[in-house]
DSSP file (Angstrom, degrees, kcal/mol; ACC not computed):
  #  RESIDUE AA STRUCTURE BP1 BP2  ACC     N-H-->O    O-->H-N    N-H-->O    O-->H-N    TCO  KAPPA ALPHA  PHI   PSI    X-CA   Y-CA   Z-CA
    1    1 A M              0   0    0      0, 0.0     2,-0.2     0, 0.0     0, 0.0   0.000 360.0 360.0 360.0 139.2  233.3   78.1   66.1
    2    2 A Q        -     0   0    0      2,-0.0     2,-0.4     1,-0.0     0, 0.0  -0.556 360.0-142.3 -89.1 153.4  234.0   75.9   63.1
    3    3 A T        -     0   0    0     -2,-0.2     2,-0.4     2,-0.0    -1,-0.0  -0.957  11.4-161.0-115.5 135.5  232.2   72.7   62.3
    4    4 A I        -     0   0    0     -2,-0.4     2,-0.4     2,-0.0    -2,-0.0  -0.955   3.3-155.9-117.0 134.0  234.0   69.7   60.7
    5    5 A M        -     0   0    0     -2,-0.4     2,-0.4     2,-0.0    -2,-0.0  -0.904  13.1-176.3-109.9 138.7  232.2   66.9   58.9
    6    6 A M        -     0   0    0     -2,-0.4     2,-0.5     2,-0.0    -2,-0.0  -0.973  22.4-135.1-132.4 146.6  233.7   63.4   58.6
    7    7 A E        +     0   0    0     -2,-0.4    -2,-0.0     0, 0.0     0, 0.0  -0.899  30.6 178.2 -99.6 129.1  232.6   60.3   56.8
    8    8 A L        -     0   0    0     -2,-0.5     5,-0.1     1,-0.0    -2,-0.0  -0.920  36.6 -90.5-128.0 153.4  233.0   57.2   58.9
    9    9 A P    >   -     0   0    0      0, 0.0     3,-1.9     0, 0.0     4,-0.4  -0.271  40.5-114.5 -59.2 150.2  232.2   53.5   58.3
   10   10 A D  T 3  S+     0   0    0      1,-0.3     3,-0.5     2,-0.1     4,-0.4   0.816 115.0  51.1 -56.7 -32.9  228.7   52.5   59.4
   11   11 A D  T 3> S+     0   0    0      1,-0.2     4,-2.1     2,-0.1    -1,-0.3   0.411  80.8  96.6 -89.7   4.4  230.1   50.2   62.1
   12   12 A A  H <> S+     0   0    0     -3,-1.9     4,-1.1     1,-0.2    -1,-0.2   0.893  85.5  46.9 -60.1 -41.3  232.4   52.8   63.7
   13   13 A F  H  4>S+     0   0    0     -3,-0.5     5,-2.5    -4,-0.4     4,-0.5   0.904 113.0  47.1 -70.1 -41.9  230.0   53.7   66.4
   14   14 A S  H  45S+     0   0    0     -4,-0.4     3,-0.5     1,-0.2    -1,-0.2   0.827 103.3  63.8 -70.9 -29.4  229.1   50.2   67.4
   15   15 A A  H  <5S+     0   0    0     -4,-2.1    -1,-0.2     1,-0.2    -2,-0.2   0.875 114.9  31.9 -61.4 -36.4  232.8   49.2   67.5
   16   16 A L  T  <5S-     0   0    0     -4,-1.1    -1,-0.2    -3,-0.3    -2,-0.2   0.398 109.5-123.7 -98.8   1.3  233.3   51.6   70.4
   17   17 A R  T   5 +     0   0    0     -4,-0.5     2,-0.3    -3,-0.5    -3,-0.2   0.922  69.4 125.5  55.6  48.2  229.8   51.1   71.7
   18   18 A K      < -     0   0    0     -5,-2.5    -1,-0.2    -6,-0.1    -2,-0.2  -0.972  61.2-122.1-134.3 148.7  229.1   54.9   71.5
   19   19 A D     >  -     0   0    0     -2,-0.3     4,-2.8    -3,-0.1     5,-0.2  -0.429  45.4 -94.3 -79.9 167.5  226.4   56.9   69.9
   20   20 A P  H  > S+     0   0    0      0, 0.0     4,-2.3     0, 0.0     5,-0.2   0.837 125.2  50.0 -55.0 -37.1  227.5   59.5   67.3
   21   21 A I  H  > S+     0   0    0      2,-0.2     4,-2.1     1,-0.2     5,-0.2   0.930 113.8  44.5 -68.8 -44.5  227.6   62.4   69.9
   22   22 A E  H  > S+     0   0    0      2,-0.2     4,-2.6     1,-0.2    -1,-0.2   0.891 113.0  52.9 -64.2 -39.3  229.7   60.3   72.3
   23   23 A F  H  X S+     0   0    0     -4,-2.8     4,-2.4     2,-0.2    -2,-0.2   0.926 109.2  48.1 -62.1 -46.5  231.9   59.2   69.5
   24   24 A A  H  X S+     0   0    0     -4,-2.3     4,-2.2    -5,-0.2    -1,-0.2   0.902 112.1  49.4 -62.5 -41.9  232.6   62.8   68.4
   25   25 A R  H  X S+     0   0    0     -4,-2.1     4,-2.5     2,-0.2     5,-0.2   0.924 110.7  50.3 -63.0 -44.0  233.3   63.9   71.9
   26   26 A E  H  X S+     0   0    0     -4,-2.6     4,-2.9     1,-0.2    -2,-0.2   0.899 110.2  49.7 -61.3 -42.0  235.7   61.0   72.4
   27   27 A M  H  X S+     0   0    0     -4,-2.4     4,-2.5     2,-0.2    -1,-0.2   0.908 110.6  50.8 -63.1 -41.5  237.5   61.8   69.1
   28   28 A R  H  X S+     0   0    0     -4,-2.2     4,-2.0     2,-0.2    -2,-0.2   0.926 114.7  42.3 -62.1 -46.7  237.8   65.4   70.2
   29   29 A V  H  X S+     0   0    0     -4,-2.5     4,-2.7     2,-0.2     5,-0.2   0.924 114.0  51.6 -67.2 -45.1  239.3   64.5   73.6
   30   30 A A  H  X S+     0   0    0     -4,-2.9     4,-2.4    -5,-0.2    -2,-0.2   0.903 110.7  48.5 -60.2 -42.5  241.6   61.8   72.1
   31   31 A A  H  X S+     0   0    0     -4,-2.5     4,-2.8    -5,-0.2     5,-0.2   0.925 111.9  48.9 -64.1 -44.3  243.0   64.2   69.5
   32   32 A A  H  X S+     0   0    0     -4,-2.0     4,-2.1     2,-0.2    -2,-0.2   0.911 112.3  48.3 -63.0 -42.7  243.6   66.9   72.1
   33   33 A V  H  X S+     0   0    0     -4,-2.7     4,-2.7     2,-0.2    -1,-0.2   0.924 113.1  48.2 -62.6 -44.5  245.4   64.4   74.4
   34   34 A Q  H  X S+     0   0    0     -4,-2.4     4,-2.0    -5,-0.2    -2,-0.2   0.928 111.6  48.4 -62.9 -46.6  247.5   63.1   71.5
   35   35 A W  H  <>S+     0   0    0     -4,-2.8     5,-2.4     1,-0.2     6,-1.0   0.864 113.4  48.6 -63.9 -35.7  248.5   66.6   70.4
   36   36 A Y  H ><5S+     0   0    0     -4,-2.1     3,-1.5    -5,-0.2    -2,-0.2   0.934 109.9  51.2 -67.0 -46.1  249.4   67.6   73.9
   37   37 A A  H 3<5S+     0   0    0     -4,-2.7    -2,-0.2     1,-0.3    -1,-0.2   0.834 109.8  50.7 -60.6 -33.1  251.5   64.4   74.4
   38   38 A E  T 3<5S-     0   0    0     -4,-2.0    -1,-0.3    -5,-0.2    -2,-0.2   0.543 115.3-117.7 -80.9  -7.9  253.3   65.2   71.2
   39   39 A G  T < 5S+     0   0    0     -3,-1.5    -3,-0.2    -4,-0.3    -2,-0.1   0.663  80.3 122.9  80.1  15.9  254.1   68.7   72.4
   40   40 A I  S   <S+     0   0    0     -5,-2.4     2,-0.3    -6,-0.2    -4,-0.2   0.861  75.3  24.9 -77.8 -37.1  252.1   70.3   69.6
   41   41 A V  S    S-     0   0    0     -6,-1.0    -2,-0.2    -9,-0.2    -1,-0.1  -0.905  84.8-109.3-127.4 155.9  249.7   72.2   71.9
   42   42 A S     >  -     0   0    0     -2,-0.3     4,-2.6     1,-0.1     5,-0.2  -0.262  36.0-104.9 -74.3 167.8  250.0   73.5   75.4
   43   43 A Q  H  > S+     0   0    0      1,-0.2     4,-2.3     2,-0.2     5,-0.2   0.913 121.9  48.8 -60.3 -44.3  248.0   72.0   78.3
   44   44 A G  H  > S+     0   0    0      2,-0.2     4,-2.0     1,-0.2    -1,-0.2   0.912 112.9  46.4 -63.9 -43.3  245.6   75.0   78.3
   45   45 A K  H  > S+     0   0    0      2,-0.2     4,-2.9     1,-0.2    -2,-0.2   0.890 111.5  52.3 -66.8 -39.2  245.0   74.9   74.5
   46   46 A A  H  X S+     0   0    0     -4,-2.6     4,-2.4     2,-0.2    -2,-0.2   0.913 108.5  50.5 -63.1 -42.0  244.5   71.1   74.6
   47   47 A A  H  X>S+     0   0    0     -4,-2.3     5,-2.7     2,-0.2     4,-0.8   0.922 111.8  48.4 -60.5 -43.4  241.9   71.5   77.3
   48   48 A E  H ><5S+     0   0    0     -4,-2.0     3,-0.9     1,-0.2    -2,-0.2   0.931 111.6  48.7 -62.4 -46.2  240.2   74.1   75.2
   49   49 A L  H 3<5S+     0   0    0     -4,-2.9    -1,-0.2     1,-0.3    -2,-0.2   0.859 111.3  50.9 -62.0 -35.4  240.3   71.9   72.1
   50   50 A A  H 3<5S-     0   0    0     -4,-2.4    -1,-0.3    -5,-0.2    -2,-0.2   0.638 112.0-121.4 -76.4 -13.7  238.9   68.9   74.1
   51   51 A G  T <<5S+     0   0    0     -3,-0.9     2,-0.3    -4,-0.8    -3,-0.2   0.802  72.9 121.7  76.0  28.7  236.0   71.1   75.4
   52   52 A L      < -     0   0    0     -5,-2.7    -1,-0.3    -6,-0.2    -2,-0.1  -0.817  67.6-107.9-121.4 159.2  237.2   70.5   79.0
   53   53 A S     >  -     0   0    0     -2,-0.3     4,-2.5     1,-0.1     5,-0.2  -0.385  42.1-105.0 -72.9 166.3  238.2   72.6   81.9
   54   54 A R  H  > S+     0   0    0      1,-0.2     4,-2.4     2,-0.2     5,-0.2   0.911 123.6  49.9 -60.4 -42.1  241.9   72.5   82.8
   55   55 A A  H  > S+     0   0    0      2,-0.2     4,-2.1     1,-0.2    -1,-0.2   0.906 110.9  48.7 -63.4 -42.3  241.1   70.3   85.8
   56   56 A E  H  > S+     0   0    0      2,-0.2     4,-2.1     1,-0.2    -1,-0.2   0.886 110.8  51.2 -64.8 -37.9  239.0   67.9   83.7
   57   57 A F  H  X S+     0   0    0     -4,-2.5     4,-2.6     2,-0.2    -2,-0.2   0.914 108.3  51.2 -66.5 -41.6  241.8   67.7   81.1
   58   58 A L  H  X S+     0   0    0     -4,-2.4     4,-2.3     1,-0.2    -2,-0.2   0.906 110.1  50.0 -60.2 -41.4  244.4   66.9   83.8
   59   59 A A  H  X S+     0   0    0     -4,-2.1     4,-2.5     1,-0.2    -1,-0.2   0.886 109.8  51.2 -63.5 -38.4  242.0   64.1   85.0
   60   60 A E  H  X S+     0   0    0     -4,-2.1     4,-2.0     2,-0.2    -2,-0.2   0.894 108.0  51.8 -66.4 -40.1  241.7   62.8   81.5
   61   61 A L  H  <>S+     0   0    0     -4,-2.6     5,-2.8     2,-0.2     4,-0.3   0.935 111.3  47.9 -59.4 -45.7  245.5   62.8   81.1
   62   62 A H  H ><5S+     0   0    0     -4,-2.3     3,-1.3     1,-0.2    -2,-0.2   0.922 110.0  51.7 -60.9 -45.0  245.8   60.8   84.3
   63   63 A R  H 3<5S+     0   0    0     -4,-2.5    -1,-0.2     1,-0.3    -2,-0.2   0.862 114.4  43.3 -60.5 -36.1  243.1   58.4   83.1
   64   64 A R  T 3<5S-     0   0    0     -4,-2.0    -1,-0.3    -5,-0.1    -2,-0.2   0.368 113.3-118.9 -92.3   4.6  244.9   57.8   79.9
   65   65 A K  T < 5 +     0   0    0     -3,-1.3    -3,-0.2    -4,-0.3    -2,-0.1   0.877  63.2 146.3  59.8  40.8  248.3   57.5   81.6
   66   66 A V      < -     0   0    0     -5,-2.8    -1,-0.2    -6,-0.1    -2,-0.1  -0.937  55.2-110.6-106.9 126.7  249.8   60.6   79.8
   67   67 A P        -     0   0    0      0, 0.0    -5,-0.0     0, 0.0    -6,-0.0  -0.287  15.8-146.1 -58.3 136.9  252.2   62.7   81.9
   68   68 A A  S    S+     0   0    0      2,-0.0     2,-0.5     1,-0.0   -25,-0.1   0.754  84.9  64.5 -75.5 -24.4  250.8   66.1   82.8
   69   69 A S        -     0   0    0      1,-0.1    -1,-0.0     2,-0.1     0, 0.0  -0.874  57.0-176.1-102.9 130.2  254.3   67.7   82.5
   70   70 A Q        +     0   0    0     -2,-0.5     2,-0.1     2,-0.1    -1,-0.1   0.310  45.0 120.7-104.8   7.3  255.9   67.7   79.2
   71   71 A A        -     0   0    0      1,-0.1     2,-0.1     4,-0.0    -2,-0.1  -0.460  59.5-129.6 -72.5 142.2  259.2   69.2   80.4
   72   72 A T     >  -     0   0    0     -2,-0.1     4,-2.2     1,-0.1     5,-0.2  -0.435  24.5-107.6 -83.7 165.6  262.4   67.2   79.8
   73   73 A I  H  > S+     0   0    0      1,-0.2     4,-2.5     2,-0.2     5,-0.2   0.899 121.9  52.9 -58.1 -41.9  264.9   66.5   82.6
   74   74 A E  H  > S+     0   0    0      1,-0.2     4,-2.5     2,-0.2    -1,-0.2   0.913 108.1  49.6 -62.7 -43.0  267.3   69.0   81.0
   75   75 A E  H  > S+     0   0    0      1,-0.2     4,-2.1     2,-0.2    -1,-0.2   0.896 111.6  49.1 -63.3 -39.7  264.6   71.7   80.9
   76   76 A L  H  X S+     0   0    0     -4,-2.2     4,-2.5     2,-0.2    -2,-0.2   0.906 110.4  50.7 -66.4 -41.6  263.8   71.1   84.6
   77   77 A R  H  X S+     0   0    0     -4,-2.5     4,-2.6     2,-0.2    -2,-0.2   0.927 110.4  49.7 -61.0 -44.9  267.5   71.3   85.5
   78   78 A E  H  <>S+     0   0    0     -4,-2.5     5,-3.2     1,-0.2     4,-0.4   0.917 111.6  48.7 -59.8 -43.4  267.9   74.6   83.7
   79   79 A E  H ><5S+     0   0    0     -4,-2.1     3,-0.7     3,-0.2    -1,-0.2   0.906 112.9  47.1 -64.0 -42.2  264.9   76.0   85.4
   80   80 A I  H 3<5S+     0   0    0     -4,-2.5    -2,-0.2     1,-0.2    -1,-0.2   0.900 116.2  43.8 -66.1 -41.1  266.1   74.9   88.9
   81   81 A H  T 3<5S-     0   0    0     -4,-2.6    -1,-0.2    -5,-0.2    -2,-0.2   0.340 114.8-114.9 -91.5   7.2  269.7   76.2   88.3
   82   82 A G  T < 5       0   0    0     -3,-0.7    -3,-0.2    -4,-0.4    -4,-0.1   0.815 360.0 360.0  72.1  32.8  268.5   79.5   86.8
   83   83 A G      <       0   0    0     -5,-3.2    -4,-0.2    -6,-0.2    -5,-0.1   0.680 360.0 360.0 178.0 360.0  269.7   79.2   83.4
């Protein structure tokens, strides 16, 4: 596993009322949710990046009001009609 170091303003932690460990976890989850919402990563990969189980990631999507399904209406129609 790789480690990433970031420099943040001194008041970044207090702005979100989180200690550095909570802040880092929140950033990890937020990034994974965003990348999933943009269609960059799959649901399973996003859960892995967030450090969550698939069920926990689905709950996080719900909490953040991000749709769990990224399929378009056209893709769903094609799937239903076989083609």
